[in-house]
C-alpha beads as a LAMMPS data file, in Angstrom:
LAMMPS data file: protein, C-alpha beads

112 atoms
111 bonds

1 atom types
1 bond types

-500.0 500.0 xlo xhi
-500.0 500.0 ylo yhi
-500.0 500.0 zlo zhi

Masses

1 110.0

Atoms # bond

1 1 1 372.526 63.851 -489.755
2 1 1 371.445 62.011 -493.439
3 1 1 372.855 58.613 -491.602
4 1 1 371.063 58.932 -488.417
5 1 1 367.616 59.985 -490.026
6 1 1 368.287 56.754 -492.106
7 1 1 369.301 54.894 -489.265
8 1 1 366.035 55.509 -487.056
9 1 1 363.739 55.161 -489.818
10 1 1 365.037 51.570 -490.583
11 1 1 364.621 50.468 -487.035
12 1 1 361.748 48.812 -485.685
13 1 1 359.033 51.247 -484.859
14 1 1 356.522 51.061 -481.794
15 1 1 356.817 50.710 -478.197
16 1 1 356.997 47.309 -477.962
17 1 1 360.330 47.226 -479.651
18 1 1 362.971 46.288 -476.938
19 1 1 366.129 45.978 -479.102
20 1 1 367.934 49.488 -478.823
21 1 1 369.676 50.026 -481.866
22 1 1 371.813 52.946 -480.331
23 1 1 371.693 56.317 -478.525
24 1 1 371.255 59.743 -480.506
25 1 1 373.127 62.794 -479.168
26 1 1 372.175 65.565 -480.488
27 1 1 373.912 69.452 -479.866
28 1 1 371.733 71.736 -478.291
29 1 1 373.444 74.856 -480.307
30 1 1 371.994 74.118 -483.708
31 1 1 371.101 77.120 -485.088
32 1 1 368.009 77.201 -486.597
33 1 1 366.698 74.578 -484.421
34 1 1 364.505 73.487 -487.073
35 1 1 367.326 71.504 -488.934
36 1 1 367.179 68.798 -485.891
37 1 1 363.737 69.467 -484.012
38 1 1 362.317 66.298 -486.241
39 1 1 365.212 63.871 -484.588
40 1 1 363.231 63.583 -481.221
41 1 1 360.177 62.423 -482.455
42 1 1 361.746 60.090 -484.825
43 1 1 363.507 58.441 -481.689
44 1 1 360.261 58.829 -479.650
45 1 1 358.586 56.660 -482.360
46 1 1 360.963 54.305 -482.761
47 1 1 361.829 53.876 -478.952
48 1 1 365.251 55.082 -479.057
49 1 1 367.306 56.974 -476.315
50 1 1 368.393 60.196 -476.782
51 1 1 370.252 63.123 -474.975
52 1 1 371.132 66.734 -475.627
53 1 1 374.561 68.141 -475.136
54 1 1 375.604 71.607 -475.432
55 1 1 378.044 72.323 -478.103
56 1 1 378.573 71.195 -481.571
57 1 1 382.179 71.616 -481.006
58 1 1 382.485 69.549 -478.225
59 1 1 380.282 66.709 -479.859
60 1 1 382.210 67.158 -482.734
61 1 1 385.398 66.798 -481.034
62 1 1 383.924 63.785 -479.085
63 1 1 383.620 61.853 -482.635
64 1 1 387.435 62.537 -483.052
65 1 1 386.612 65.298 -485.632
66 1 1 387.541 68.837 -485.779
67 1 1 384.296 69.460 -487.622
68 1 1 381.233 70.652 -485.381
69 1 1 378.845 67.827 -485.452
70 1 1 374.852 68.420 -485.062
71 1 1 373.903 64.750 -484.138
72 1 1 375.542 61.241 -484.114
73 1 1 374.086 57.900 -483.045
74 1 1 376.429 55.900 -481.098
75 1 1 375.469 51.661 -481.894
76 1 1 376.537 49.224 -479.248
77 1 1 378.395 46.668 -482.243
78 1 1 380.435 48.235 -485.529
79 1 1 377.885 48.796 -488.623
80 1 1 378.898 49.450 -492.322
81 1 1 381.543 48.655 -494.198
82 1 1 384.035 48.836 -491.445
83 1 1 382.459 46.107 -489.424
84 1 1 385.672 44.049 -488.538
85 1 1 386.823 43.624 -484.949
86 1 1 389.089 46.070 -483.325
87 1 1 391.029 46.500 -480.524
88 1 1 389.049 47.580 -477.050
89 1 1 385.753 46.445 -478.775
90 1 1 384.878 44.662 -474.830
91 1 1 385.516 47.663 -473.152
92 1 1 383.576 50.040 -475.826
93 1 1 380.571 47.395 -475.117
94 1 1 380.708 48.073 -471.352
95 1 1 380.698 52.001 -471.684
96 1 1 378.485 51.728 -474.407
97 1 1 376.045 50.073 -471.711
98 1 1 376.909 52.684 -469.436
99 1 1 376.075 55.619 -471.417
100 1 1 372.621 53.767 -471.958
101 1 1 371.966 53.610 -467.966
102 1 1 372.717 57.013 -467.840
103 1 1 370.741 58.148 -471.123
104 1 1 367.666 56.381 -469.445
105 1 1 367.886 57.674 -466.240
106 1 1 367.992 61.236 -467.536
107 1 1 364.580 60.775 -469.821
108 1 1 363.335 59.095 -466.888
109 1 1 363.764 62.566 -464.941
110 1 1 362.649 64.692 -467.611
111 1 1 359.230 62.802 -467.878
112 1 1 358.418 62.978 -464.628

Bonds

1 1 1 2
2 1 2 3
3 1 3 4
4 1 4 5
5 1 5 6
6 1 6 7
7 1 7 8
8 1 8 9
9 1 9 10
10 1 10 11
11 1 11 12
12 1 12 13
13 1 13 14
14 1 14 15
15 1 15 16
16 1 16 17
17 1 17 18
18 1 18 19
19 1 19 20
20 1 20 21
21 1 21 22
22 1 22 23
23 1 23 24
24 1 24 25
25 1 25 26
26 1 26 27
27 1 27 28
28 1 28 29
29 1 29 30
30 1 30 31
31 1 31 32
32 1 32 33
33 1 33 34
34 1 34 35
35 1 35 36
36 1 36 37
37 1 37 38
38 1 38 39
39 1 39 40
40 1 40 41
41 1 41 42
42 1 42 43
43 1 43 44
44 1 44 45
45 1 45 46
46 1 46 47
47 1 47 48
48 1 48 49
49 1 49 50
50 1 50 51
51 1 51 52
52 1 52 53
53 1 53 54
54 1 54 55
55 1 55 56
56 1 56 57
57 1 57 58
58 1 58 59
59 1 59 60
60 1 60 61
61 1 61 62
62 1 62 63
63 1 63 64
64 1 64 65
65 1 65 66
66 1 66 67
67 1 67 68
68 1 68 69
69 1 69 70
70 1 70 71
71 1 71 72
72 1 72 73
73 1 73 74
74 1 74 75
75 1 75 76
76 1 76 77
77 1 77 78
78 1 78 79
79 1 79 80
80 1 80 81
81 1 81 82
82 1 82 83
83 1 83 84
84 1 84 85
85 1 85 86
86 1 86 87
87 1 87 88
88 1 88 89
89 1 89 90
90 1 90 91
91 1 91 92
92 1 92 93
93 1 93 94
94 1 94 95
95 1 95 96
96 1 96 97
97 1 97 98
98 1 98 99
99 1 99 100
100 1 100 101
101 1 101 102
102 1 102 103
103 1 103 104
104 1 104 105
105 1 105 106
106 1 106 107
107 1 107 108
108 1 108 109
109 1 109 110
110 1 110 111
111 1 111 112
């Protein structure tokens, strides 16, 4: 969670920000919810799309870990120490763009 908050705070704020640094995925079964309740607000301030999934366990499994996970941020390109090019990166870029479309479509449905 600390890394997601740090990445959100480093991204440019405001509605004029057209660059999307990533997509935030939150687990809905967090207890107490106050632990992550500030993250959607940060996402909206920084124009970062976010979506909720039902289970921490499923989110952890999707991230290839055995630990339940509260929140992840998926970015189009690798950042950090392991930023070298990996096999399947082009395919990941296509999947990321599809995910971005789904998240934006769902957020438009919620706002109506």
